[in-house]
C-alpha positions as CSV (number, residue, x, y, z in Angstrom):
1,M,-154.7,-59.2,27.9
2,L,-154.6,-61.8,25.2
3,I,-151.7,-62.3,22.8
4,F,-152.6,-64.1,19.6
5,G,-150.1,-65.1,17.0
6,T,-149.0,-67.8,14.6
7,D,-145.3,-67.2,15.1
8,H,-144.5,-68.7,18.6
9,D,-141.1,-67.0,18.7
10,Q,-142.7,-63.6,18.2
11,V,-145.4,-64.4,20.8
12,D,-142.7,-65.4,23.3
13,K,-140.7,-62.2,22.5
14,T,-143.9,-60.1,23.0
15,K,-144.5,-61.8,26.4
16,E,-140.9,-61.2,27.5
17,F,-141.1,-57.5,26.5
18,M,-144.5,-57.0,28.2
19,S,-143.3,-58.7,31.4
20,S,-140.2,-56.4,31.5
21,K,-142.5,-53.4,31.5
22,F,-145.4,-54.6,33.5
23,S,-146.1,-57.0,36.3
24,M,-147.9,-59.9,34.6
25,K,-148.6,-63.6,34.8
26,D,-148.7,-66.0,31.9
27,M,-151.9,-68.0,32.4
28,G,-151.4,-70.2,29.4
29,V,-153.8,-70.8,26.6
30,A,-157.1,-69.0,27.1
31,N,-160.4,-70.8,26.8
32,V,-162.8,-68.1,28.1
33,I,-162.4,-64.4,28.7
34,L,-165.1,-61.9,29.6
35,G,-167.8,-64.4,28.8
36,I,-166.3,-65.2,25.4
37,R,-165.4,-68.8,24.8
38,I,-162.5,-69.5,22.5
39,K,-162.5,-72.7,20.5
40,R,-159.5,-73.9,18.5
41,D,-159.5,-76.5,15.7
42,D,-157.7,-77.3,12.5
43,M,-159.8,-74.6,10.7
44,G,-158.7,-71.8,13.1
45,I,-160.2,-70.0,16.0
46,T,-163.9,-69.5,16.7
47,I,-165.3,-67.2,19.4
48,T,-168.7,-67.6,20.9
49,Q,-170.8,-66.3,23.7
50,S,-173.5,-69.0,23.8
51,R,-173.2,-69.6,27.6
52,Y,-173.3,-65.8,28.2
53,I,-176.4,-65.5,26.0
54,E,-178.0,-68.5,27.8
55,K,-177.4,-66.8,31.1
56,I,-179.1,-63.6,29.8
57,L,-182.1,-65.5,28.6
58,K,-182.5,-67.3,31.9
59,K,-182.1,-64.1,33.9
60,L,-184.8,-62.4,31.8
61,N,-187.1,-65.5,32.0
62,H,-186.8,-66.2,28.2
63,E,-184.8,-69.4,28.3
64,K,-187.6,-71.3,26.5
65,C,-187.6,-69.0,23.4
66,S,-186.9,-70.5,20.0
67,T,-184.0,-69.7,17.7
68,I,-184.2,-68.3,14.2
69,S,-181.6,-67.8,11.5
70,T,-182.4,-64.1,11.0
71,P,-182.8,-61.9,14.0
72,I,-185.5,-59.7,12.3
73,E,-187.0,-59.1,8.9
74,H,-185.7,-55.8,7.5
75,N,-189.2,-54.7,6.4
76,I,-191.0,-55.3,9.7
77,K,-192.3,-52.2,11.5
78,L,-192.1,-52.6,15.3
79,L,-195.2,-51.6,17.2
80,P,-195.5,-50.3,20.8
81,N,-195.8,-53.0,23.5
82,T,-199.5,-53.7,24.3
83,G,-198.9,-56.7,26.5
84,N,-197.4,-56.9,29.9
85,A,-195.5,-53.8,31.0
86,V,-191.7,-54.2,31.3
87,S,-189.8,-52.0,33.7
88,K,-187.3,-49.5,32.2
89,L,-184.6,-51.0,34.3
90,E,-185.2,-54.6,33.1
91,Y,-185.4,-53.3,29.5
92,S,-182.2,-51.3,29.7
93,Q,-180.4,-54.3,31.3
94,A,-181.5,-56.6,28.5
95,I,-180.4,-54.0,25.9
96,G,-177.0,-53.6,27.6
97,C,-176.4,-57.3,27.7
98,L,-177.4,-57.7,24.1
99,M,-175.2,-54.8,23.0
100,Y,-172.2,-56.5,24.7
101,A,-172.9,-59.6,22.8
102,M,-173.4,-57.6,19.6
103,T,-170.0,-55.8,19.9
104,S,-168.2,-59.0,20.9
105,T,-169.4,-61.9,18.8
106,R,-172.8,-61.2,17.3
107,P,-172.6,-58.4,14.7
108,D,-175.6,-60.1,13.0
109,I,-177.9,-58.6,15.7
110,A,-176.8,-55.0,15.1
111,Y,-179.8,-54.1,12.9
112,V,-182.4,-55.2,15.5
113,M,-180.4,-53.6,18.3
114,G,-180.6,-50.3,16.5
115,K,-184.4,-50.7,16.3
116,L,-184.7,-51.6,20.0
117,K,-182.6,-48.9,21.7
């Protein structure tokens, strides 16, 4: 569990209360949790899954693909695959991995995920 807060006294009180009810260990400031990297700077907190997404691309042999600023044009109609066949298992694994990224840090891919599932 992560505890976020700007009031350090309140964070400490929350940790004290939680540790009185549950067996827990304070592991300090989190940098990564569940594949999500947490970056802190003067502007605030940023969460990213870039390493997780790189691992997915490598696993699916797409690490050389290029990036774009928009995942898909809204007026594009997807056509059935006429190229190499993809196994249902591989496709469902890719969709599952991308759905995790979508719900965690990449809501911008929600539209295209709806088209692919």
